[in-house]
A tleap script that builds the chain and sets N, CA, C and O, in Angstrom:
source leaprc.protein.ff14SB
mol = sequence {
  NMET PRO ARG TYR SER ASN VAL GLU THR LEU
  SER PHE LEU ALA ALA ASN GLY LYS THR TYR
  PRO VAL LYS ASP ILE ARG PRO ILE THR GLU
  GLN THR LEU ALA PHE GLU ILE ASP LYS GLY
  GLU GLU ASP LEU LEU ASP GLU VAL ALA SER
  ARG ARG GLU THR PHE GLY ASP PHE GLY GLU
  VAL GLN SER TRP ARG PHE PHE ASP LEU ASN
  ILE LYS GLU LEU THR MET VAL ASN PHE ASP
  LEU SER LYS ILE SER ARG LEU LYS VAL PRO
  CLEU
}
set mol.1.N position { -19.382 71.222 50.809 }
set mol.1.CA position { -18.698 71.450 49.565 }
set mol.1.C position { -17.290 70.850 49.558 }
set mol.1.O position { -16.430 71.371 48.846 }
set mol.2.N position { -17.013 69.793 50.306 }
set mol.2.CA position { -15.657 69.246 50.359 }
set mol.2.C position { -15.138 68.743 49.024 }
set mol.2.O position { -13.927 68.751 48.803 }
set mol.3.N position { -16.019 68.301 48.118 }
set mol.3.CA position { -15.525 67.777 46.841 }
set mol.3.C position { -14.909 68.873 45.984 }
set mol.3.O position { -14.213 68.567 45.015 }
set mol.4.N position { -15.143 70.142 46.313 }
set mol.4.CA position { -14.554 71.250 45.554 }
set mol.4.C position { -13.365 71.883 46.273 }
set mol.4.O position { -12.699 72.748 45.704 }
set mol.5.N position { -13.086 71.475 47.500 }
set mol.5.CA position { -12.050 72.145 48.277 }
set mol.5.C position { -10.662 72.023 47.657 }
set mol.5.O position { -9.843 72.928 47.820 }
set mol.6.N position { -10.377 70.932 46.952 }
set mol.6.CA position { -9.057 70.770 46.340 }
set mol.6.C position { -9.008 71.233 44.887 }
set mol.6.O position { -7.980 71.085 44.226 }
set mol.7.N position { -10.111 71.791 44.386 }
set mol.7.CA position { -10.156 72.266 43.006 }
set mol.7.C position { -9.645 73.703 42.979 }
set mol.7.O position { -10.068 74.546 43.770 }
set mol.8.N position { -8.732 73.961 42.059 }
set mol.8.CA position { -8.107 75.277 41.953 }
set mol.8.C position { -9.126 76.371 41.644 }
set mol.8.O position { -10.050 76.167 40.857 }
set mol.9.N position { -8.948 77.537 42.275 }
set mol.9.CA position { -9.776 78.697 41.988 }
set mol.9.C position { -9.066 79.535 40.931 }
set mol.9.O position { -7.887 79.857 41.073 }
set mol.10.N position { -9.790 79.886 39.872 }
set mol.10.CA position { -9.252 80.670 38.767 }
set mol.10.C position { -9.925 82.032 38.729 }
set mol.10.O position { -10.977 82.229 39.337 }
set mol.11.N position { -9.322 82.965 38.019 }
set mol.11.CA position { -9.928 84.276 37.812 }
set mol.11.C position { -10.582 84.299 36.443 }
set mol.11.O position { -9.973 83.916 35.444 }
set mol.12.N position { -11.829 84.753 36.406 }
set mol.12.CA position { -12.574 84.851 35.152 }
set mol.12.C position { -12.832 86.325 34.874 }
set mol.12.O position { -13.427 87.023 35.694 }
set mol.13.N position { -12.382 86.797 33.714 }
set mol.13.CA position { -12.606 88.176 33.308 }
set mol.13.C position { -13.880 88.230 32.471 }
set mol.13.O position { -13.921 87.706 31.358 }
set mol.14.N position { -14.909 88.861 33.006 }
set mol.14.CA position { -16.203 88.949 32.325 }
set mol.14.C position { -16.186 90.067 31.294 }
set mol.14.O position { -15.290 90.911 31.287 }
set mol.15.N position { -17.190 90.061 30.424 }
set mol.15.CA position { -17.300 91.070 29.367 }
set mol.15.C position { -17.437 92.478 29.940 }
set mol.15.O position { -17.097 93.452 29.268 }
set mol.16.N position { -17.931 92.598 31.179 }
set mol.16.CA position { -18.088 93.912 31.805 }
set mol.16.C position { -16.789 94.435 32.405 }
set mol.16.O position { -16.779 95.502 33.019 }
set mol.17.N position { -15.684 93.692 32.235 }
set mol.17.CA position { -14.376 94.112 32.727 }
set mol.17.C position { -14.087 93.706 34.160 }
set mol.17.O position { -12.979 93.935 34.645 }
set mol.18.N position { -15.050 93.109 34.853 }
set mol.18.CA position { -14.836 92.675 36.238 }
set mol.18.C position { -14.267 91.257 36.260 }
set mol.18.O position { -14.560 90.440 35.387 }
set mol.19.N position { -13.458 90.987 37.263 }
set mol.19.CA position { -12.870 89.668 37.444 }
set mol.19.C position { -13.595 88.952 38.576 }
set mol.19.O position { -13.849 89.529 39.633 }
set mol.20.N position { -13.925 87.678 38.335 }
set mol.20.CA position { -14.643 86.870 39.317 }
set mol.20.C position { -13.866 85.591 39.593 }
set mol.20.O position { -13.291 85.001 38.678 }
set mol.21.N position { -13.846 85.154 40.875 }
set mol.21.CA position { -13.215 83.863 41.175 }
set mol.21.C position { -14.176 82.726 40.808 }
set mol.21.O position { -15.351 82.754 41.175 }
set mol.22.N position { -13.672 81.743 40.091 }
set mol.22.CA position { -14.457 80.561 39.730 }
set mol.22.C position { -13.602 79.324 39.979 }
set mol.22.O position { -12.374 79.393 39.954 }
set mol.23.N position { -14.256 78.203 40.216 }
set mol.23.CA position { -13.538 76.944 40.400 }
set mol.23.C position { -13.245 76.316 39.045 }
set mol.23.O position { -14.067 76.392 38.131 }
set mol.24.N position { -12.088 75.701 38.913 }
set mol.24.CA position { -11.728 74.951 37.719 }
set mol.24.C position { -12.628 73.716 37.630 }
set mol.24.O position { -13.408 73.459 38.547 }
set mol.25.N position { -12.535 72.973 36.574 }
set mol.25.CA position { -13.342 71.775 36.397 }
set mol.25.C position { -12.925 70.731 37.424 }
set mol.25.O position { -11.740 70.444 37.595 }
set mol.26.N position { -13.921 70.168 38.104 }
set mol.26.CA position { -13.663 69.138 39.110 }
set mol.26.C position { -13.508 67.796 38.410 }
set mol.26.O position { -14.362 67.427 37.604 }
set mol.27.N position { -12.445 67.061 38.694 }
set mol.27.CA position { -12.299 65.732 38.092 }
set mol.27.C position { -13.406 64.796 38.582 }
set mol.27.O position { -13.859 64.896 39.723 }
set mol.28.N position { -13.831 63.891 37.710 }
set mol.28.CA position { -14.841 62.902 38.068 }
set mol.28.C position { -14.181 61.875 38.983 }
set mol.28.O position { -13.147 61.299 38.645 }
set mol.29.N position { -14.792 61.656 40.146 }
set mol.29.CA position { -14.224 60.695 41.090 }
set mol.29.C position { -14.688 59.285 40.747 }
set mol.29.O position { -15.784 59.085 40.224 }
set mol.30.N position { -13.853 58.336 41.046 }
set mol.30.CA position { -14.205 56.928 40.831 }
set mol.30.C position { -15.138 56.482 41.941 }
set mol.30.O position { -14.837 56.658 43.122 }
set mol.31.N position { -16.267 55.905 41.566 }
set mol.31.CA position { -17.253 55.420 42.518 }
set mol.31.C position { -17.391 53.908 42.338 }
set mol.31.O position { -17.277 53.397 41.224 }
set mol.32.N position { -17.631 53.211 43.419 }
set mol.32.CA position { -17.847 51.769 43.372 }
set mol.32.C position { -19.345 51.502 43.247 }
set mol.32.O position { -20.151 52.082 43.974 }
set mol.33.N position { -19.707 50.620 42.320 }
set mol.33.CA position { -21.106 50.283 42.088 }
set mol.33.C position { -21.624 49.393 43.213 }
set mol.33.O position { -21.022 48.368 43.533 }
set mol.34.N position { -22.750 49.796 43.813 }
set mol.34.CA position { -23.405 48.972 44.828 }
set mol.34.C position { -24.497 48.123 44.170 }
set mol.34.O position { -24.543 46.908 44.358 }
set mol.35.N position { -25.372 48.769 43.402 }
set mol.35.CA position { -26.458 48.092 42.684 }
set mol.35.C position { -27.072 49.083 41.707 }
set mol.35.O position { -26.656 50.240 41.652 }
set mol.36.N position { -28.054 48.639 40.940 }
set mol.36.CA position { -28.781 49.507 40.014 }
set mol.36.C position { -30.244 49.560 40.418 }
set mol.36.O position { -30.783 48.608 40.982 }
set mol.37.N position { -30.883 50.694 40.120 }
set mol.37.CA position { -32.312 50.862 40.417 }
set mol.37.C position { -33.013 51.483 39.215 }
set mol.37.O position { -32.383 52.122 38.372 }
set mol.38.N position { -34.319 51.286 39.154 }
set mol.38.CA position { -35.134 51.958 38.143 }
set mol.38.C position { -35.345 53.396 38.575 }
set mol.38.O position { -35.481 53.687 39.763 }
set mol.39.N position { -35.373 54.304 37.590 }
set mol.39.CA position { -35.606 55.721 37.857 }
set mol.39.C position { -36.781 56.176 37.022 }
set mol.39.O position { -36.792 55.983 35.807 }
set mol.40.N position { -37.768 56.776 37.657 }
set mol.40.CA position { -38.913 57.313 36.938 }
set mol.40.C position { -38.536 58.552 36.146 }
set mol.40.O position { -37.533 59.203 36.437 }
set mol.41.N position { -39.332 58.870 35.160 }
set mol.41.CA position { -39.050 60.004 34.279 }
set mol.41.C position { -38.978 61.331 35.041 }
set mol.41.O position { -38.223 62.226 34.660 }
set mol.42.N position { -39.759 61.458 36.114 }
set mol.42.CA position { -39.807 62.704 36.887 }
set mol.42.C position { -38.857 62.712 38.087 }
set mol.42.O position { -38.695 63.752 38.726 }
set mol.43.N position { -38.226 61.579 38.408 }
set mol.43.CA position { -37.358 61.494 39.583 }
set mol.43.C position { -36.124 62.371 39.440 }
set mol.43.O position { -35.488 62.401 38.386 }
set mol.44.N position { -35.795 63.081 40.505 }
set mol.44.CA position { -34.581 63.888 40.556 }
set mol.44.C position { -33.531 63.142 41.385 }
set mol.44.O position { -33.874 62.378 42.287 }
set mol.45.N position { -32.261 63.366 41.076 }
set mol.45.CA position { -31.211 62.604 41.749 }
set mol.45.C position { -31.127 62.887 43.235 }
set mol.45.O position { -30.788 61.986 44.002 }
set mol.46.N position { -31.421 64.100 43.673 }
set mol.46.CA position { -31.364 64.356 45.110 }
set mol.46.C position { -32.475 63.609 45.851 }
set mol.46.O position { -32.291 63.188 46.992 }
set mol.47.N position { -33.633 63.446 45.195 }
set mol.47.CA position { -34.719 62.675 45.806 }
set mol.47.C position { -34.349 61.192 45.859 }
set mol.47.O position { -34.588 60.527 46.867 }
set mol.48.N position { -33.770 60.679 44.781 }
set mol.48.CA position { -33.346 59.277 44.744 }
set mol.48.C position { -32.274 59.034 45.811 }
set mol.48.O position { -32.281 57.996 46.473 }
set mol.49.N position { -31.364 59.978 45.974 }
set mol.49.CA position { -30.279 59.827 46.956 }
set mol.49.C position { -30.794 59.768 48.384 }
set mol.49.O position { -30.166 59.143 49.239 }
set mol.50.N position { -31.932 60.411 48.660 }
set mol.50.CA position { -32.437 60.431 50.036 }
set mol.50.C position { -33.388 59.271 50.348 }
set mol.50.O position { -33.922 59.190 51.454 }
set mol.51.N position { -33.600 58.384 49.390 }
set mol.51.CA position { -34.443 57.211 49.649 }
set mol.51.C position { -33.766 56.255 50.623 }
set mol.51.O position { -32.539 56.201 50.706 }
set mol.52.N position { -34.575 55.507 51.354 }
set mol.52.CA position { -34.054 54.557 52.351 }
set mol.52.C position { -33.104 53.544 51.709 }
set mol.52.O position { -32.084 53.194 52.302 }
set mol.53.N position { -33.431 53.065 50.490 }
set mol.53.CA position { -32.612 52.022 49.856 }
set mol.53.C position { -31.302 52.547 49.259 }
set mol.53.O position { -30.443 51.755 48.870 }
set mol.54.N position { -31.143 53.861 49.184 }
set mol.54.CA position { -29.875 54.400 48.680 }
set mol.54.C position { -29.086 54.989 49.849 }
set mol.54.O position { -28.479 54.228 50.603 }
set mol.55.N position { -29.071 56.325 50.034 }
set mol.55.CA position { -28.285 56.925 51.112 }
set mol.55.C position { -29.107 57.288 52.342 }
set mol.55.O position { -28.538 57.601 53.388 }
set mol.56.N position { -30.441 57.253 52.237 }
set mol.56.CA position { -31.297 57.518 53.380 }
set mol.56.C position { -31.480 58.998 53.687 }
set mol.56.O position { -31.198 59.857 52.851 }
set mol.57.N position { -31.955 59.286 54.898 }
set mol.57.CA position { -32.221 60.669 55.311 }
set mol.57.C position { -31.004 61.556 55.086 }
set mol.57.O position { -29.880 61.187 55.426 }
set mol.58.N position { -31.239 62.714 54.516 }
set mol.58.CA position { -30.218 63.718 54.213 }
set mol.58.C position { -29.205 63.237 53.176 }
set mol.58.O position { -28.137 63.830 53.025 }
set mol.59.N position { -29.540 62.162 52.464 }
set mol.59.CA position { -28.655 61.620 51.431 }
set mol.59.C position { -28.537 62.504 50.211 }
set mol.59.O position { -27.667 62.287 49.367 }
set mol.60.N position { -29.411 63.508 50.105 }
set mol.60.CA position { -29.348 64.384 48.932 }
set mol.60.C position { -28.023 65.123 48.808 }
set mol.60.O position { -27.650 65.549 47.715 }
set mol.61.N position { -27.310 65.279 49.914 }
set mol.61.CA position { -26.002 65.945 49.845 }
set mol.61.C position { -24.973 65.088 49.108 }
set mol.61.O position { -23.904 65.577 48.741 }
set mol.62.N position { -25.297 63.805 48.890 }
set mol.62.CA position { -24.401 62.916 48.163 }
set mol.62.C position { -24.874 62.646 46.737 }
set mol.62.O position { -24.343 61.762 46.065 }
set mol.63.N position { -25.862 63.397 46.274 }
set mol.63.CA position { -26.402 63.158 44.929 }
set mol.63.C position { -25.342 63.336 43.844 }
set mol.63.O position { -25.468 62.749 42.769 }
set mol.64.N position { -24.309 64.123 44.096 }
set mol.64.CA position { -23.227 64.302 43.131 }
set mol.64.C position { -22.567 62.972 42.788 }
set mol.64.O position { -22.020 62.816 41.697 }
set mol.65.N position { -22.612 62.004 43.718 }
set mol.65.CA position { -22.001 60.700 43.464 }
set mol.65.C position { -22.742 59.944 42.366 }
set mol.65.O position { -22.131 59.173 41.627 }
set mol.66.N position { -24.069 60.161 42.251 }
set mol.66.CA position { -24.834 59.576 41.155 }
set mol.66.C position { -24.345 60.128 39.817 }
set mol.66.O position { -24.190 59.390 38.845 }
set mol.67.N position { -24.104 61.451 39.786 }
set mol.67.CA position { -23.598 62.059 38.553 }
set mol.67.C position { -22.253 61.449 38.168 }
set mol.67.O position { -22.036 61.109 37.005 }
set mol.68.N position { -21.358 61.311 39.129 }
set mol.68.CA position { -20.027 60.771 38.829 }
set mol.68.C position { -20.100 59.331 38.328 }
set mol.68.O position { -19.421 58.985 37.361 }
set mol.69.N position { -20.907 58.488 38.964 }
set mol.69.CA position { -20.987 57.082 38.580 }
set mol.69.C position { -21.743 56.880 37.263 }
set mol.69.O position { -21.471 55.926 36.535 }
set mol.70.N position { -22.681 57.765 36.957 }
set mol.70.CA position { -23.504 57.633 35.753 }
set mol.70.C position { -23.112 58.632 34.668 }
set mol.70.O position { -23.909 58.913 33.773 }
set mol.71.N position { -21.895 59.170 34.736 }
set mol.71.CA position { -21.497 60.258 33.843 }
set mol.71.C position { -21.571 59.873 32.362 }
set mol.71.O position { -21.967 60.703 31.543 }
set mol.72.N position { -21.209 58.657 31.999 }
set mol.72.CA position { -21.261 58.264 30.584 }
set mol.72.C position { -22.696 58.270 30.077 }
set mol.72.O position { -22.976 58.803 29.003 }
set mol.73.N position { -23.598 57.684 30.840 }
set mol.73.CA position { -25.001 57.638 30.438 }
set mol.73.C position { -25.598 59.041 30.363 }
set mol.73.O position { -26.338 59.355 29.431 }
set mol.74.N position { -25.276 59.882 31.342 }
set mol.74.CA position { -25.794 61.244 31.356 }
set mol.74.C position { -25.267 62.059 30.176 }
set mol.74.O position { -25.997 62.855 29.586 }
set mol.75.N position { -24.016 61.857 29.844 }
set mol.75.CA position { -23.436 62.568 28.699 }
set mol.75.C position { -24.129 62.161 27.412 }
set mol.75.O position { -24.388 63.004 26.553 }
set mol.76.N position { -24.432 60.876 27.270 }
set mol.76.CA position { -25.072 60.369 26.054 }
set mol.76.C position { -26.452 60.983 25.822 }
set mol.76.O position { -26.896 61.076 24.678 }
set mol.77.N position { -27.137 61.403 26.888 }
set mol.77.CA position { -28.477 61.981 26.752 }
set mol.77.C position { -28.470 63.488 27.030 }
set mol.77.O position { -29.505 64.071 27.353 }
set mol.78.N position { -27.292 64.113 26.902 }
set mol.78.CA position { -27.160 65.562 27.122 }
set mol.78.C position { -27.660 66.002 28.495 }
set mol.78.O position { -28.247 67.075 28.633 }
set mol.79.N position { -27.429 65.181 29.494 }
set mol.79.CA position { -27.798 65.457 30.887 }
set mol.79.C position { -29.302 65.648 31.079 }
set mol.79.O position { -29.731 66.321 32.016 }
set mol.80.N position { -30.092 65.059 30.199 }
set mol.80.CA position { -31.552 65.072 30.324 }
set mol.80.C position { -31.953 63.869 31.181 }
set mol.80.O position { -32.084 62.755 30.674 }
set mol.81.N position { -32.145 64.102 32.476 }
set mol.81.CA position { -32.427 63.019 33.419 }
set mol.81.C position { -33.700 62.258 33.086 }
set mol.81.O position { -33.843 61.102 33.486 }
set mol.82.N position { -34.626 62.873 32.365 }
set mol.82.CA position { -35.870 62.185 32.016 }
set mol.82.C position { -35.624 61.029 31.050 }
set mol.82.O position { -36.476 60.154 30.900 }
set mol.83.N position { -34.467 61.021 30.397 }
set mol.83.CA position { -34.138 59.963 29.438 }
set mol.83.C position { -33.368 58.805 30.064 }
set mol.83.O position { -33.024 57.844 29.376 }
set mol.84.N position { -33.098 58.889 31.353 }
set mol.84.CA position { -32.398 57.834 32.077 }
set mol.84.C position { -33.437 56.997 32.819 }
set mol.84.O position { -34.173 57.527 33.652 }
set mol.85.N position { -33.506 55.685 32.524 }
set mol.85.CA position { -34.502 54.847 33.190 }
set mol.85.C position { -33.885 53.949 34.272 }
set mol.85.O position { -34.601 53.440 35.135 }
set mol.86.N position { -32.571 53.754 34.229 }
set mol.86.CA position { -31.867 52.976 35.265 }
set mol.86.C position { -30.670 53.782 35.740 }
set mol.86.O position { -29.980 54.440 34.961 }
set mol.87.N position { -30.448 53.706 37.047 }
set mol.87.CA position { -29.314 54.396 37.649 }
set mol.87.C position { -28.404 53.413 38.352 }
set mol.87.O position { -28.861 52.487 39.022 }
set mol.88.N position { -27.120 53.628 38.191 }
set mol.88.CA position { -26.136 52.912 38.995 }
set mol.88.C position { -26.054 53.645 40.324 }
set mol.88.O position { -25.944 54.871 40.354 }
set mol.89.N position { -26.107 52.900 41.421 }
set mol.89.CA position { -26.059 53.477 42.750 }
set mol.89.C position { -24.680 53.223 43.339 }
set mol.89.O position { -24.235 52.076 43.396 }
set mol.90.N position { -23.998 54.274 43.778 }
set mol.90.CA position { -22.670 54.091 44.370 }
set mol.90.C position { -22.736 53.465 45.762 }
set mol.90.O position { -23.713 53.622 46.494 }
set mol.91.N position { -21.682 52.765 46.093 }
set mol.91.CA position { -21.549 52.125 47.402 }
set mol.91.C position { -21.355 53.171 48.485 }
set mol.91.O position { -21.224 52.827 49.659 }
savepdb mol mol.pdb
quit
């Protein structure tokens, strides 16, 4: 969880009167484009991240980098990954 370590923790007061610690919004990090790949309608980003041609074994822990690099495209489709057919792959 290192990408959240520098994000401020805030207090959230719930409707039940209890206060919970939550993280503030994490800024989108700048990622360098390595290449683009086709993405199937059923493919999940953690599975794509662990492929040999992307990050390889245990690469799913870096799937957040796909979100950061493809944030504009994901926003345009309301984060519906089935509507994304090409992905930018971070370096």
